[in-house]
C-alpha positions in Angstrom: 0.1 0.1 0.1 1.4 3.2 -0.8 0.3 6.6 1.1 0.5 10.2 0.5 0.3 13.2 2.9 -0.5 16.6 1.8 -1.9 20.1 3.5 -5.5 20.7 2.3 -5.7 23.4 -0.1 -8.6 25.6 -1.8 -9.1 24.2 -5.3 -5.9 22.8 -5.5 -3.7 22.5 -8.6 -2.9 19.5 -10.6 0.0 18.1 -9.1 -1.8 17.9 -6.0 -4.4 15.4 -8.0 -1.5 13.8 -9.9 0.0 13.0 -6.0 -3.4 11.8 -5.1 -3.7 9.5 -8.3 -0.7 7.6 -7.8 -1.3 6.6 -4.1 -3.5 4.1 -2.5 -4.6 6.5 0.5 -4.3 10.3 0.5 -4.0 11.8 3.9 -5.0 15.7 4.4 -2.5 17.0 6.9 -5.2 19.6 8.9 -3.4 19.2 12.2 -0.2 21.5 11.0 0.1 25.0 11.3 -1.7 27.4 9.4 0.3 29.7 7.2 -0.9 32.8 5.7 -0.4 33.8 1.8 0.1 30.2 0.9 -2.3 27.8 -0.6 -4.5 26.7 2.0 -6.6 29.7 1.3 -6.3 30.5 -2.2 -5.5 29.4 -5.7 -5.0 30.8 -9.2 -7.3 30.9 -12.3 -6.6 32.0 -15.9 -7.4 35.5 -16.9 -6.9 37.5 -19.8 -3.7 39.2 -18.0 -2.6 35.6 -17.4 -3.7 34.8 -14.1 -5.6 36.0 -11.0 -5.9 34.9 -7.3 -9.2 33.3 -5.5 -8.4 34.1 -2.1 -10.9 33.1 0.6 -10.6 35.5 3.6 -10.4 33.6 7.1 -9.8 34.4 11.0 -7.0 33.1 12.3 -4.2 33.7 14.7 -0.6 32.4 15.2 0.0 29.4 15.8 -3.4 28.0 14.9 -3.6 24.9 13.0 -5.5 24.5 9.8 -8.3 22.5 11.0 -9.2 25.6 13.5 -8.9 28.5 10.6 -12.7 30.1 10.3 -13.9 31.8 7.2 -14.8 35.5 7.4 -17.8 35.8 5.6 -18.1 39.5 5.9 -16.0 39.6 3.0 -18.4 38.6 -0.4 -15.7 36.1 -1.6 -18.0 33.6 -2.6 -19.7 36.1 -5.5 -16.5 37.4 -6.5 -15.3 33.6 -7.1 -18.3 32.9 -8.9 -18.2 36.1 -11.2 -14.5 35.6 -11.8 -15.1 31.9 -12.8 -18.3 33.0 -15.2 -16.1 35.6 -16.8 -13.0 34.0 -17.2 -14.3 30.5 -18.4 -17.4 31.8 -20.7 -15.7 30.5 -23.8 -14.7 27.4 -22.4 -16.1 24.2 -24.1 -16.8 22.4 -20.9 -17.9 25.3 -18.7 -21.6 24.0 -19.0 -20.7 20.5 -17.7 -18.5 21.5 -14.5 -19.2 25.2 -13.4 -22.8 24.3 -11.8 -20.8 21.9 -9.6 -18.5 24.7 -8.7 -21.0 27.1 -8.3 -23.0 24.7 -5.7 -19.8 24.2 -3.9 -19.4 28.2 -3.6 -23.0 28.5 -2.0 -22.5 25.9 0.5 -22.2 27.2 4.2 -18.8 26.2 5.5 -17.8 27.7 8.7 -14.4 26.5 8.5 -11.7 26.8 5.9 -11.0 22.9 6.5 -14.7 22.2 5.8 -14.4 24.1 2.7 -11.3 22.6 1.2 -12.2 19.1 1.8 -15.5 19.5 0.1 -13.6 21.3 -2.8 -11.0 18.3 -3.0 -13.5 15.7 -3.0 -15.5 17.4 -5.7 -12.4 18.0 -8.0 -11.4 14.6 -7.0 -14.4 13.0 -8.5 -15.1 15.3 -11.5 -11.6 14.6 -12.6 -11.9 10.7 -12.4 -9.4 10.2 -9.1 -10.8 7.6 -6.9 -8.1 7.4 -3.8 -9.8 7.2 -0.7 -9.3 10.6 1.5 -8.6 10.6 5.2 -8.0 13.5 7.5 -4.8 13.4 9.9 -6.7 14.9 12.8 -8.6 11.5 13.0 -5.9 9.6 13.5 -5.0 9.6 17.6 -1.7 10.0 19.4 0.2 12.0 16.3 3.5 12.8 17.2 4.8 16.1 16.7 7.9 15.9 14.9 7.1 16.2 11.0 8.9 12.9 10.0 7.7 11.0 12.9 4.3 12.1 12.3 4.3 10.7 8.5 5.9 7.4 9.8 3.3 7.4 12.3 0.5 7.7 9.7 1.9 5.1 7.4 1.8 2.6 10.3 -1.6 3.7 11.1 -2.7 3.0 7.4 -0.7 -0.1 7.1 1.3 1.3 4.4 5.2 0.8 3.6 5.6 2.9 0.8 5.2 6.8 1.1 5.1 9.1 -1.9 6.7 12.5 -0.9 6.9 15.6 -2.7 9.5 16.6 -5.2 11.3 18.9 -2.8 10.9 16.4 0.1 14.6 15.0 0.0 15.4 18.7 1.2 14.3 18.4 4.5 13.2 14.6 5.2 15.5 12.3 7.6 15.8 9.6 5.4 17.3 7.9 8.1 14.1 7.7 10.2 12.1 6.3 7.3 14.7 3.7 6.7 14.8 2.5 10.5 10.9 2.3 10.3 11.1 0.2 7.0 9.1 2.7 5.2 10.4 2.8 1.4 10.1 6.9 0.2 9.8 7.9 -3.6 9.5 11.3 -4.9 6.7 12.6 -7.1 7.7 14.1 -10.6 5.1 15.7 -12.1 5.3 16.9 -15.8 2.4 19.4 -16.4 -0.2 18.6 -19.4 -0.5 21.6 -21.8 -4.0 21.9 -23.2 -6.2 25.0 -24.8 -7.0 28.0 -22.4 -9.7 30.6 -23.1 -6.9 33.1 -23.6 -3.9 33.0 -26.1 -1.0 31.3 -24.9 -0.8 28.5 -22.0 -0.5 29.5 -18.4 0.6 26.6 -15.8 0.3 25.7 -12.5 -3.5 27.0 -12.0 -6.2 25.5 -9.9 -7.5 22.2 -11.4 -10.9 23.8 -12.1 -9.1 25.1 -15.1 -8.2 21.9 -16.9 -11.5 20.7 -15.9 -13.3 23.7 -17.2 -11.4 23.2 -20.5 -11.2 19.4 -20.7 -13.9 18.5 -19.1 -14.9 15.5 -16.4 -12.6 12.3 -16.4 -9.4 14.7 -17.4 -7.0 12.8 -14.8 -6.0 11.2 -18.2 -4.5 14.2 -19.3 -2.4 14.0 -16.2 -1.6 10.5 -16.9 -0.8 10.8 -20.2 1.9 13.4 -19.3 2.9 11.3 -16.5 3.7 8.3 -19.3 5.3 10.7 -21.6 7.7 11.7 -19.0 8.6 8.1 -17.9 
């Protein structure tokens, strides 16, 4: 069994779902500290100028964990996100097949950022065609505080002897700890697919909603094709 762990993001990018698609169990690491101005409460979509942020305003204080962050509803962010998606993807061929599901997500009453992100991850995974089971780290009792020790504990909890790390994991992981725990570690190598977008040129590293709105449900195959081509 192969496991991967990643912090929950808002409408994540394609590399997030590539990692999920490669493993047998995907764990959202909601117990770690929330970091401002990263990907946990925002992501990017295509625009005429190149790209633009979709940001969810939140209430947080240091050192609050991701699962404790709440959404600031005093800002009309839901309307802004819906309007941005409608405007910039009006000419996308699959907007009628995908946009209603995204608009429904933006209408659901979430109090916490985690609840929003979990629902968004599951929605996008389902639309893409990724069937990997998703779990929350907060559902696993007794996790240690150390980053490597926590990942090893998650592998043991889910009965996994293989761990898929991000491409930069080798820079900060203590590989000796994994070897002692008999956990084999491999590193993700992601190749971004290229596809037609609603504006001239190609802008990579956007939210997965961009691929879905332009290529439609089941478009995990575009990611898999790029993966095979890179092998």
